[in-house]
C-alpha positions in Angstrom: 102.7 106.8 75.0 102.5 105.0 78.3 100.5 101.8 78.4 98.7 103.0 81.5 96.9 106.2 80.7 97.2 107.4 84.3 100.9 106.7 84.5 101.9 110.3 83.8 99.2 111.7 86.0 100.4 109.6 89.0 104.1 109.8 88.3 105.5 113.2 87.5 108.9 111.6 87.0 107.8 109.1 84.4 110.2 110.5 81.8 113.1 110.2 84.2 112.1 106.7 85.2 111.9 105.6 81.6 115.4 107.1 80.9 116.8 105.0 83.9 115.2 101.8 82.4 116.5 102.6 78.9 120.0 103.3 80.3 120.0 100.0 82.2 118.8 98.1 79.2 121.5 99.6 77.0 124.3 98.9 79.6 123.4 95.4 80.5 122.0 96.5 83.9 125.3 97.9 85.0 124.1 100.5 87.5 127.4 102.3 87.5 126.8 103.3 83.9 123.5 105.0 84.8 124.4 107.0 87.9 123.5 110.3 86.3 120.1 109.0 85.4 119.5 107.7 88.9 120.5 111.0 90.4 118.2 112.9 88.0 115.3 110.6 88.9 116.0 110.9 92.6 116.1 114.7 92.3 112.8 114.7 90.4 111.1 112.5 93.0 112.5 114.7 95.8 111.2 117.9 94.1 107.7 116.6 93.5 107.6 115.2 97.1 108.3 118.7 98.4 105.7 120.2 96.1 103.1 117.7 97.4 104.1 118.3 101.0 103.9 122.1 100.5 100.5 121.9 98.8 99.1 119.7 101.5 100.3 122.2 104.2 98.7 125.0 102.2 95.4 123.1 101.9 95.7 122.9 98.1 94.2 119.9 96.4 95.1 117.8 94.5 98.4 117.5 96.4 100.1 116.4 93.2 99.4 119.1 90.6 97.6 118.3 87.3 99.9 117.3 84.4 99.0 120.6 82.6 100.1 122.7 85.6 103.5 121.0 86.3 105.6 122.8 83.8 104.5 126.1 85.2 105.2 125.0 88.7 108.7 123.9 87.7 109.4 127.2 86.0 108.0 129.1 89.0 110.3 127.2 91.3 113.3 127.9 89.1 112.6 131.6 89.4 111.9 131.7 93.2 113.4 128.4 94.4 110.1 127.9 96.3 108.1 124.8 95.4 104.3 124.5 95.3 
């Protein structure tokens, strides 16, 4: 459980971020050992940025979907390859 109760609400990539930190800790902060985790985190951030941008353009609020809705949005995107 995150120390900050709003951490997951404000950061849809919290799990990926935590995995990056865990990898760095386990590999004595050797970035080259964690490239896959960095890439996954970047992809996550890029995805949710596009979702926010699309929702803003469509007039949907909040721009970052609620935590409960995120899994559905990811699944919908995987089917249609369209975010938001």
